[in-house]
C-alpha positions as CSV (number, residue, x, y, z in Angstrom):
1,M,137.1,175.1,80.2
2,K,134.8,172.2,80.6
3,L,132.8,170.9,83.5
4,S,135.0,167.8,83.5
5,D,138.1,169.9,83.9
6,L,137.0,171.1,87.4
7,K,138.7,169.5,90.4
8,P,139.3,170.7,94.0
9,S,142.5,172.4,94.8
10,I,145.4,170.4,96.2
11,G,145.1,169.6,99.9
12,S,141.4,170.8,100.2
13,T,140.0,167.3,100.2
14,K,140.9,164.2,102.2
15,K,140.0,160.6,101.9
16,S,137.6,159.3,104.5
17,K,139.0,156.8,107.1
18,R,137.9,153.3,105.9
19,V,137.6,151.2,109.1
20,G,137.0,147.5,109.6
21,R,138.7,146.5,106.3
22,G,141.3,144.0,107.7
23,R,144.4,144.2,109.9
24,S,146.7,145.4,107.2
25,S,144.7,148.6,106.8
26,G,145.7,149.8,110.2
27,H,142.0,150.3,111.1
28,G,140.9,146.7,111.3
29,K,139.5,144.5,114.1
30,T,138.2,147.1,116.6
31,S,138.0,149.8,113.9
32,T,139.8,152.4,116.0
33,R,137.2,152.1,118.8
34,G,139.4,150.3,121.4
35,H,138.4,147.2,123.5
36,N,135.0,147.0,125.3
37,G,133.2,149.7,127.1
38,Q,130.7,152.3,126.1
39,G,132.9,154.0,123.5
40,Q,133.2,150.7,121.6
41,R,129.5,150.1,121.3
42,S,127.3,151.5,118.4
43,G,125.3,154.6,119.2
44,E,127.8,155.8,121.7
45,A,127.1,159.4,122.7
46,R,128.4,160.8,126.0
47,R,127.2,164.2,127.0
48,F,129.6,167.1,127.6
49,G,131.3,166.9,131.0
50,F,130.4,163.2,131.4
51,E,133.0,161.4,133.6
52,G,131.9,157.8,133.4
53,G,129.3,158.0,136.2
54,Q,131.6,159.9,138.6
55,T,130.1,163.2,139.8
56,P,131.4,165.6,137.2
57,L,133.6,168.5,138.0
58,F,130.9,171.1,137.3
59,R,128.7,169.5,140.0
60,R,131.5,168.9,142.5
61,L,132.5,172.6,142.6
62,P,130.4,175.2,144.5
63,K,128.3,177.7,142.7
64,I,130.1,181.0,143.3
65,H,128.4,183.9,141.5
66,N,129.2,187.5,140.8
67,F,133.0,187.3,140.5
68,D,134.0,190.5,138.6
69,Q,137.2,190.6,136.7
70,V,139.9,192.4,138.7
71,K,140.8,195.4,136.6
72,R,144.6,195.5,136.5
73,R,146.6,198.5,135.5
74,D,149.5,197.7,133.2
75,W,152.2,200.2,134.0
76,I,154.6,201.3,131.4
77,I,158.0,201.5,133.2
78,V,160.7,203.9,132.2
79,N,164.0,204.1,134.1
80,L,166.1,207.2,134.6
81,E,168.9,205.8,132.3
82,K,166.5,205.9,129.3
83,L,165.9,209.6,129.9
84,N,169.5,210.6,129.4
85,N,169.0,210.6,125.6
86,L,166.6,213.6,125.9
87,P,167.8,217.3,125.7
88,D,168.1,219.5,128.8
89,N,164.9,221.1,130.1
90,F,162.8,218.6,128.1
91,E,159.3,218.1,129.3
92,V,158.8,214.4,129.8
93,T,155.1,213.3,129.4
94,P,153.6,210.0,128.1
95,W,153.0,211.7,124.7
96,T,156.5,213.2,124.3
97,L,158.1,209.8,125.2
98,V,156.2,208.2,122.3
99,E,157.4,211.0,119.9
100,Q,161.0,210.4,121.1
101,G,160.7,206.6,120.6
102,I,161.4,205.7,124.2
103,V,157.9,204.2,124.6
104,R,155.9,202.4,121.9
105,K,152.4,203.7,122.7
106,E,150.7,206.5,124.7
107,S,149.5,205.3,128.1
108,D,147.6,206.6,131.1
109,S,150.0,204.5,133.4
110,L,153.5,205.9,133.1
111,R,155.8,205.0,135.9
112,I,159.3,206.5,136.3
113,L,161.8,204.4,138.3
114,G,165.2,205.2,139.6
115,K,167.4,202.6,137.9
116,G,170.6,204.2,136.4
117,E,172.1,207.6,136.6
118,L,170.4,210.8,135.3
119,T,172.6,213.5,133.8
120,K,170.0,216.0,132.4
121,K,167.7,218.5,134.0
122,L,164.1,217.4,133.1
123,I,160.5,218.5,133.7
124,V,158.7,215.2,134.3
125,K,155.0,214.8,134.2
126,C,153.9,211.2,134.9
127,H,151.4,209.1,136.8
128,H,153.8,207.6,139.3
129,V,157.4,208.2,140.3
130,S,159.6,206.3,142.8
131,A,161.2,208.2,145.7
132,N,164.7,207.5,144.3
133,A,163.8,208.8,140.8
134,K,162.1,211.9,142.3
135,A,165.2,212.7,144.4
136,A,167.5,212.2,141.4
137,I,165.4,214.5,139.1
138,E,165.1,217.2,141.7
139,K,168.8,217.0,142.6
140,L,169.7,218.2,139.1
141,G,167.2,221.1,139.3
142,G,164.4,219.3,137.5
143,S,160.8,219.1,138.6
144,V,158.3,216.2,139.0
145,E,154.5,216.6,138.6
146,L,152.0,213.7,139.0
147,I,149.2,213.4,136.4
148,T,145.9,212.4,137.9
149,N,143.4,210.4,135.8
150,S,140.1,212.2,136.0
């Protein structure tokens, strides 16, 4: 290999835009700068947020400080119909649902809702349960226990 054999890989380099080289080049006459105005002149440099002399947005808006992000809790929702695949007297917790493949990842925000019909007796330990779901679980002889985050 010789020094003269070296060349950049395909697509890594690009020809520079040659402006002001006649109309047929596509970048002639105004040289891609448009007609008149500050942007057409040489040395044009507008600062960030400049709006042509109009009071910029960051000065029009009031200074409101100390806005903390609202911490949202992303609930993982499981309906009763999904729990029918589990065996009788199964203990339903966020960890066992991951093992059974009903939920993708373990969470501290498991919510059991009452959509669908439940046919199995289950021991449910979750962070929240709807009234309908609780009634359906207890109707079949199961139990519901709420997990509190300490």
